[in-house]
Structures are given as C-alpha cells and as structure tokens.
N, C-alpha and C positions, 0 to 999 in steps of 0.2 A: 645531770649536774654540770654546771658550767665550770670548765677547767681553766679559764683565763685567770691568771694571777691578779690579785687585787690587794686590799688591805689585809693586815694580819691581826688576829685576835689571840691573845695569850692569856692563859689562866692556870692557876695551880689547883690541883684536885687531889683528893685522897686516893689511896690504892683501891679502896672499895668502889669509889665512884668510877675510877678508870676501868676496873673489872666489869662493872655493870654496863658502862657505855660500850666497852669492847664486845661484850656478849650480845648486846642489842645490835650493834653494827654488823657483827658476824652473821646474825640471823637474817638481816636484810641485804647482806652482800655488799657492804660499803666499808670505807675506812671510818675510823672514829671521827676524824675531822669532818668528813662528808656527813656523817650521821648527826653530829652536834650542830653543824650549820643548818642542815635541813630541819632538824627539830626546833632550833631557835627561830628559824624563818617561819615555820608553821605557827608557833606560839605567838610571834610578833604579829602575824596576820590576824590571828584571832583577837588579840588585844586591840589592835587598831580597829577592826570591825566592830568590836563590842563598844569601844569608846566613841565611835563615829556615828552610831545610830541609836535611835530611841525606839523602844518596843512598847506599843500601847495595846491595851486590851481592846476588844471590840467596843465596849462601853466608853472607854476613854477616847477612842477614835471618833465615835459618834458625837461625843461632847465637844471635842476640838472642832469638828466640822460645823457643829451648831454655833459655836462661838465665832467662827470665821464668817459664817453666813449672816449671823445676827449678833454682832458685837454688843456688849453692854454699853450703856450711855457713859460718856466721858465725864469723870468727876472733876472737881476743882483742881486737885493736885495734878491731874493729867494735863489740863489746859494750861496751868502755870508752867509745867515742864516743857510743853510744846512751844509756848511763847518764848521761854528762855532759849530753847534750841534755835528758834527762828532768828532771834536777836544775835546769837552766836554766829549763825550762818551769814547774816547781813554784815556783821563786824568783820568776819574773815574775808568776805568779798570786797569790802571797801578798803581793806589793808593790803590787798594783793596787787 
C-alpha cells in the first residue's frame, strides 16, 4: 500500500459498519483506512473495466465481423446524413 499522503476521504458510518470493516481489516492485517481504500479501488477497477468493454457471444462476434467485411448497402437516409456531414466539414474549413 502506498504510504505517501494525498487527498482525504471522510465519511460517517454506523457502529455496525465500523465493526464489520474493522473485523475484515484485522483479518487481512491492515488498518480500516487501508482496507477501505483497497476495497474501493478494487471495486472502482471492476466498474471501469465493466463499463469500458463490450462482451459478445461467439455468434454476435461472427455477425459483427460479417457486417464489417460485407456491410449492408447504404440507404437514402445514410447518404443524406453523409452529404450533410460533408457540407458541415466544408463550411468549417472555409470559416477557419
């Protein structure tokens, strides 16, 4: 655990929560503060990982690859949106 002082996190907890955290910290040989920071860091890592990746089934993966290799034909709505985007790029370039 990094012992360099940094930001402070303060929270109010019940006696029951304090007792539970202390018991867990004692079991792993750390202070309550060290235990809480480590647990929060592990949870934050899991959340960031979960929200930063997409898990596909094998079938979904194969379908995605198929669409990448053989995209469907562009419909009228797509070509209109593409033309609008190109006009916006040209307008932005001429205004710069």
